[in-house]
C-alpha positions as CSV (number, residue, x, y, z in Angstrom):
1,X,117.0,160.8,80.1
2,X,116.5,161.7,83.7
3,X,117.4,165.3,83.1
4,X,115.1,165.7,80.2
5,X,112.3,164.0,82.1
6,X,112.7,166.4,85.0
7,X,112.6,169.4,82.7
8,X,109.4,168.0,81.1
9,X,107.8,167.6,84.5
10,X,109.0,171.1,85.6
11,X,107.4,172.8,82.6
12,X,104.2,170.7,83.0
13,X,103.8,171.7,86.6
14,X,104.6,175.3,85.9
15,X,101.7,175.4,83.5
16,X,99.5,173.6,86.1
17,X,98.9,170.6,83.9
18,X,98.3,167.0,85.1
19,X,99.9,164.0,83.6
20,X,96.5,163.3,82.1
21,X,96.3,166.7,80.5
22,X,99.7,166.3,78.8
23,X,99.0,162.7,77.8
24,X,95.7,163.8,76.1
25,X,97.5,166.6,74.2
26,X,100.0,164.0,73.0
27,X,97.5,161.2,72.3
28,X,99.3,159.0,74.9
29,X,98.5,157.4,78.1
30,X,99.4,159.1,81.3
31,X,101.6,156.1,82.1
32,X,103.7,156.8,79.0
33,X,104.2,160.5,79.9
34,X,105.1,159.4,83.5
35,X,107.8,157.1,82.0
36,X,109.2,160.0,80.0
37,X,109.3,162.1,83.1
38,X,110.9,159.5,85.3
39,X,113.5,158.8,82.5
40,X,112.4,155.2,82.2
41,X,111.7,155.7,78.5
42,X,113.7,157.8,76.1
43,X,112.1,160.8,74.4
44,X,112.8,160.9,70.7
45,X,113.4,164.2,68.9
46,X,110.0,164.0,67.2
47,X,108.3,163.3,70.5
48,X,110.2,166.2,72.2
49,X,109.0,168.4,69.4
50,X,105.4,167.4,70.2
51,X,106.0,167.9,73.9
52,X,107.4,171.3,73.3
53,X,104.3,172.3,71.3
54,X,102.0,170.9,74.0
55,X,103.9,172.7,76.7
56,X,104.2,175.9,74.7
57,X,107.9,176.2,75.0
58,X,110.9,176.0,72.7
59,X,112.8,172.7,72.6
60,X,115.9,174.5,73.9
61,X,114.1,174.9,77.3
62,X,114.5,171.2,77.9
63,X,118.3,171.3,77.3
64,X,119.0,174.4,79.3
65,X,121.4,173.7,82.2
66,X,122.5,170.3,80.8
67,X,126.2,170.0,81.8
68,X,128.5,170.4,78.8
69,X,130.3,167.2,79.9
70,X,127.1,165.2,80.0
71,X,127.8,161.8,78.4
72,X,125.9,161.0,75.3
73,X,124.6,157.5,74.8
């Protein structure tokens, strides 16, 4: 959750978007996006799909660099 959140934030900042910009694109509050980025709340696959569309990047971007021995929940 922390890794995925960091990748979402990385891409958002790369595009020069604010939390509010991304939240509006996803029809969420900025607090919800902030929780995703901090890893406080889990991102579902369907939400990740929406985020990837809003951030104009393939879903695979968010998984790049994830260690192969990363424990799954």
